[in-house]
C-alpha positions in Angstrom: 48.1 232.9 144.9 45.0 233.1 147.0 43.6 236.4 148.2 42.3 236.0 151.7 41.6 239.7 152.4 38.0 240.7 152.7 36.3 243.8 151.6 36.3 245.0 155.2 40.1 244.5 155.4 40.6 246.4 152.2 38.3 249.2 153.4 40.2 249.4 156.7 43.6 249.5 155.0 42.5 252.3 152.6 41.0 254.3 155.5 44.2 253.9 157.5 46.4 254.9 154.6 44.2 258.0 154.0 44.3 259.0 157.6 48.1 258.7 157.6 48.4 260.8 154.4 45.9 263.6 155.2 48.1 265.7 157.4 50.8 265.8 154.7 48.3 266.6 152.0 46.7 269.4 154.0 50.1 270.9 154.6 51.0 270.8 150.9 47.7 272.5 150.0 48.3 275.2 152.7 51.8 275.8 151.3 50.4 276.1 147.7 47.9 278.7 148.9 50.5 280.6 150.8 52.7 280.6 147.7 49.9 282.0 145.6 49.3 284.8 148.0 53.0 285.5 148.3 53.5 285.8 144.5 50.6 288.2 144.2 47.9 288.7 141.6 48.4 287.5 138.0 50.9 284.8 139.0 48.7 282.1 137.7 45.5 281.6 135.7 43.9 279.8 138.6 40.8 282.0 138.5 39.8 285.0 140.5 39.5 288.5 139.2 41.5 289.3 136.1 44.0 292.1 136.2 42.4 295.4 135.2 42.9 296.7 131.6 42.8 300.4 130.8 41.1 301.3 127.5 
């Protein structure tokens, strides 16, 4: 099999694929952030301030 695609063709194909996927990826990230805020503090070890400890 002979590959007749050029680097320019490949770059254009990758760019088009990314542009098509970006809206979906953005929405998934937004939903993850909303879920983190909904579930409140301490729901994950993703960082931020730790829950206070009384000594």
